C-alpha positions in Angstrom: 82.4 100.3 105.6 84.9 99.0 102.9 83.9 98.6 99.3 84.7 95.3 97.5 86.3 96.3 94.2 87.1 92.9 93.3 83.8 92.1 91.9 80.3 90.7 92.8 77.1 92.3 93.1 77.6 95.5 95.1 75.1 96.2 97.9 72.5 99.1 97.6 74.6 101.3 100.1 77.8 100.4 98.2 76.3 101.7 95.0 75.0 104.9 96.7 78.3 105.6 98.3 80.3 104.7 95.2 78.2 107.2 93.1 78.8 109.9 95.7 82.4 109.2 95.8 82.7 108.8 92.0 83.8 105.2 92.3 84.4 103.8 88.8 84.7 100.3 90.2 81.4 100.4 91.8 79.7 101.7 88.7 81.4 98.8 86.6 80.0 96.3 89.2 76.6 97.9 89.0 76.6 97.7 85.2 77.6 93.9 85.3 75.3 93.0 88.0 71.9 93.9 86.7 72.3 94.2 83.0 71.2 90.5 82.4 67.9 91.2 84.0 67.4 94.3 81.8 68.7 92.3 78.7 65.9 89.7 79.4 63.3 92.3 79.7 64.1 94.0 76.5 64.6 90.8 74.4 61.3 89.5 75.7 59.5 92.7 74.7 60.5 93.2 71.1 64.0 94.5 71.5 67.6 93.6 70.9 71.0 93.7 72.8 71.9 97.2 71.5 68.5 98.7 72.8 69.0 96.9 76.1 72.4 98.4 76.5 71.0 101.9 75.6 68.1 101.5 78.1 70.3 100.3 80.9 72.8 103.1 80.3 69.8 105.5 80.5 68.5 104.0 83.7 72.0 104.2 85.4 72.2 107.8 84.4 68.9 108.5 86.0 70.0 106.8 89.1 73.3 108.6 89.0 71.7 112.0 88.7 69.2 111.5 91.2 71.8 110.3 93.8 74.1 113.2 92.9 71.3 115.8 93.3 70.4 114.5 96.7 66.9 113.7 95.2 67.2 110.0 95.8 65.2 108.0 98.5 65.4 104.2 98.0 61.9 102.7 99.0 62.7 99.3 97.5 65.7 97.2 96.6 68.0 99.0 94.1 67.6 96.0 91.8 63.9 96.6 91.8 64.3 100.4 91.2 66.7 99.9 88.3 64.4 97.3 86.7 61.4 99.7 87.1 63.2 102.6 85.5 64.2 100.3 82.6 60.8 99.0 82.1 59.3 102.6 82.1 62.0 103.7 79.7 61.4 100.8 77.4 57.6 101.3 77.4 58.2 105.0 76.5 60.4 103.9 73.6 58.2 101.2 72.3 55.3 103.6 72.3 57.4 106.2 70.4 58.4 103.5 67.8 54.7 102.2 67.6 56.1 98.7 68.6 54.2 98.5 71.9 51.7 95.6 71.6 49.8 96.7 74.7 51.3 94.0 77.2 54.8 94.0 78.4 56.1 90.6 79.6 57.1 91.2 83.1 59.0 89.4 86.0 56.3 89.0 88.7 58.8 89.3 91.6 59.4 93.0 90.8 57.2 95.8 91.9 57.1 99.0 89.9 58.6 101.9 91.8 55.8 104.2 90.6 53.2 102.0 92.2 55.0 101.8 95.5 55.7 105.5 95.5 52.0 106.2 94.8 50.9 104.0 97.7 53.4 105.7 100.1 52.2 109.1 99.1 48.6 108.2 99.5 49.4 106.7 103.0 51.2 109.8 104.0 48.4 111.9 102.9 46.0 109.9 105.0 48.4 110.0 108.1 48.4 113.8 107.8 44.6 113.9 107.5 44.5 111.8 110.6 47.0 114.0 112.4 45.0 117.1 111.5 41.7 115.4 112.6 43.3 114.6 116.0 44.4 118.2 116.6 40.9 119.3 115.8 39.4 116.8 118.1 39.9 118.6 121.5 40.2 117.4 125.0 39.6 115.0 126.5 39.0 113.0 123.4 42.4 113.7 121.9 44.2 112.2 125.1 41.8 109.3 125.4 42.4 108.3 121.7 46.1 108.9 122.0 46.3 106.9 125.3 44.5 104.0 124.0 45.6 103.7 120.4 49.2 105.2 120.6 50.3 104.7 124.2 48.7 101.3 124.6 47.0 102.2 127.9 44.2 100.1 129.1 40.8 101.4 129.4 41.1 100.8 133.3 44.0 103.2 133.3 42.2 105.8 131.4 39.2 105.3 133.5 41.3 106.2 136.6 43.1 109.1 134.8 39.9 110.8 133.7 37.7 110.0 136.8 35.1 107.9 135.2 33.0 105.7 137.5 33.9 102.6 135.6 35.7 101.3 132.5 32.4 100.9 130.6 31.8 104.7 130.8 35.4 105.3 129.6 34.6 103.0 126.6 31.5 104.7 125.9 33.5 108.1 125.8 36.1 106.6 123.7 33.5 105.2 121.1 32.0 108.9 121.1 35.4 110.2 120.6 36.1 108.0 117.7 33.0 109.0 116.0 33.9 112.7 116.3 37.5 111.7 114.9 35.9 109.8 112.1 33.6 112.9 111.3 36.6 115.4 111.4 38.7 113.0 109.3 36.2 112.6 106.4 35.3 116.4 106.4 38.8 117.1 105.2 39.5 117.5 101.5 
């Protein structure tokens, strides 16, 4: 992969690689690329140009440190991540200066990274609970559920594999298995 040092908005992967390789040109391009967005955020929310520069600098340092320590996992566009970090830093600063009026003017096309991270963490917890419930389910239910929902096998195939007299009997068994799985899922804390 070549990194365009002549300008333009760097790609997310260029920024990550640039930070890892201590590339000053990528960092300069990063500063230029997203500063106008941060400036607009700060100006629209009781700030000035110098404060916007400070907040942007802090956000780039946060990004830099996370990438360097290997503690960085990009779950959105880098632009969204930087915007969200700046927004959070600015809200914190406004609160400290007692200038926060209770409503920050936002750009609607950006999602906050915290909200996305929280949703992803909750989804992971639910997946883990389902995995645990499946382990506790026992046979033949575990295989029936996995065959139908994960392996996309038809009820007729499942019927033949398990020796049910017809696919309706297999459907009835699958329903009973789902009820047990549901009970096991919701018993977990």
